[in-house]
C-alpha positions in Angstrom: -59.5 5.4 -26.5 -56.4 4.8 -28.5 -54.8 8.2 -27.5 -55.6 7.5 -23.8 -53.9 4.1 -24.0 -50.9 5.6 -25.7 -50.6 8.4 -23.1 -50.7 5.8 -20.3 -48.1 3.6 -22.0 -45.8 6.6 -22.5 -46.3 7.7 -18.9 -45.4 4.3 -17.6 -42.3 4.1 -19.8 -41.2 7.6 -18.7 -41.9 6.8 -15.1 -39.8 3.6 -15.3 -37.0 5.5 -17.1 -36.9 8.2 -14.4 -37.1 5.7 -11.6 -34.2 3.7 -13.2 -32.0 6.8 -13.4 -32.7 7.7 -9.8 -32.1 4.1 -8.7 -28.7 3.9 -10.4 -27.6 7.2 -8.9 -28.9 6.1 -5.5 -27.1 2.8 -5.8 -23.8 4.4 -6.8 -24.0 7.4 -4.5 -21.1 7.6 -2.0 -19.0 5.0 -3.7 -15.6 5.7 -5.2 -12.9 3.5 -6.8 -9.2 3.7 -6.3 -7.9 2.3 -9.6 -5.3 -0.4 -9.8 -1.7 0.9 -10.2 -2.4 4.1 -8.3 0.9 5.2 -6.7 0.9 5.9 -3.0 3.7 7.2 -0.7 4.5 5.1 2.3 6.7 5.7 5.3 7.8 3.8 8.4 7.9 5.1 12.0 11.1 7.2 12.1 12.0 5.6 15.4 12.1 2.1 14.0 15.3 0.3 13.1 15.0 -2.0 10.1 18.2 -3.9 9.4 19.4 -7.4 8.5 20.8 -8.0 12.0 17.8 -7.4 14.1 14.9 -8.0 11.7 13.9 -11.6 10.7 12.1 -12.9 7.7 8.3 -13.1 8.0 8.1 -10.3 10.5 5.3 -7.8 9.8 6.2 -4.1 9.9 3.9 -1.2 10.5 3.7 1.4 7.7 1.8 4.6 7.4 0.4 6.5 4.4 2.7 9.5 4.0 0.4 11.5 1.7 -3.4 11.3 1.3 -4.9 9.4 -1.6 -6.9 11.9 -3.6 -9.2 11.4 -6.6 -10.6 14.4 -8.3 -9.6 16.7 -5.5 -11.5 14.5 -2.9 -9.4 12.9 -0.1 -10.3 9.2 -0.2 -7.8 7.9 2.3 -6.2 10.3 4.8 -2.5 10.7 5.6 -1.4 8.5 8.4 -3.6 5.5 7.5 -2.0 2.3 8.9 -0.8 -0.6 6.9 1.5 -3.6 6.8 4.8 -4.6 5.2 6.5 -7.9 5.5 10.2 -8.8 5.6 10.7 -11.3 2.8 14.5 -11.6 3.0 17.0 -10.9 5.7 20.6 -12.1 5.6 22.9 -11.0 8.4 26.4 -9.7 7.5 29.0 -12.5 7.7 32.7 -12.9 8.3 35.2 -12.3 5.6 33.5 -9.0 4.9 30.3 -10.3 3.3 27.5 -7.7 3.6 24.0 -8.2 5.0 20.9 -7.8 2.9 17.2 -7.0 3.7 14.1 -6.8 1.5 10.6 -5.9 2.5 7.4 -5.9 0.5 4.4 -3.7 1.1 1.2 -5.7 1.8 -1.8 -3.6 2.6 -3.3 -0.4 3.8 -6.4 0.3 5.9 -9.0 2.9 4.9 -9.0 6.1 7.0 -11.3 9.1 6.7 -14.8 9.6 5.2 -14.6 6.5 3.0 -14.5 2.9 4.3 -14.2 -0.7 3.1 -16.3 -3.7 4.1 -15.3 -5.3 7.4 -12.0 -7.1 7.2 -11.0 -5.7 3.8 -7.9 -3.7 3.1 -6.3 -1.9 0.2 -3.8 -4.3 -1.3 -0.4 -2.9 -2.2 2.6 -4.0 -4.2 6.1 -2.7 -4.1 9.2 -3.3 -2.1 12.3 -1.7 -0.5 15.7 -3.2 0.1 19.0 -2.4 1.6 22.4 -3.9 1.3 25.3 -3.3 3.7 28.8 -2.4 2.6 31.2 -5.2 1.9 34.6 -5.4 3.4 36.1 -8.3 1.4 39.2 -6.5 0.3 40.0 -5.4 3.8 39.4 -9.0 5.1 41.9 -10.4 2.6 44.6 -7.8 3.2 45.0 -8.6 6.9 45.4 -12.1 8.3 42.7 -11.4 10.9 40.4 -10.2 8.1 38.5 -13.4 8.2 37.0 -12.1 11.4 35.9 -8.8 9.9 32.2 -8.7 9.2 30.5 -6.8 6.4 28.0 -4.0 7.0 24.4 -4.8 7.9 21.7 -4.2 5.2 19.6 -1.3 6.4 16.3 0.3 5.2 16.2 4.0 6.2 13.0 4.9 8.1 13.3 8.6 7.6 12.3 8.7 3.9 9.2 7.9 1.8 8.8 4.8 -0.4 6.6 4.3 -3.4 3.9 1.5 -3.3 1.2 0.8 -5.9 -2.4 -0.2 -5.4 -2.6 -3.9 -6.5 -6.2 -4.1 -7.6 -9.2 -1.8 -8.2 -10.9 -1.2 -4.8 -14.3 0.4 -4.2 -14.8 2.4 -1.0 -18.1 3.8 0.4 -18.7 7.0 2.1 -19.7 6.6 5.8 
């Protein structure tokens, strides 16, 4: 009787162990994490004009993922995923040759591809880009009418890639 009880007890323990392993694998199946500080390449629409003269502070700008986010050879977020950047500072060029300045910060990115986020969540980003116009202060002081010469506008080129960083660990699920 003692051997039979031991055999039943061992069987129950083994069954619980196997069930636990399968449950953990099932619960984690299809989930993947993008770690904090993962670098991503961002770009703007090349037809956009981002400068200190026409862009105001607080304006959201559309960004796109320039290269896919891959982990272990698996594409997690596809190239072209849409996101947002915000203009945090925009100073127009002024008279007396003072240059303009513009700074934007990358805010977030949507999931695109075989993995998704819960409704309303986005991949949070950090990073920024800025542009400063050329000053013309020397020219403005050399000529009497130089006080009417404006400096160059701060511009952010839209035909190049920018580096952003994932701000926090984010878990995506396969669809």
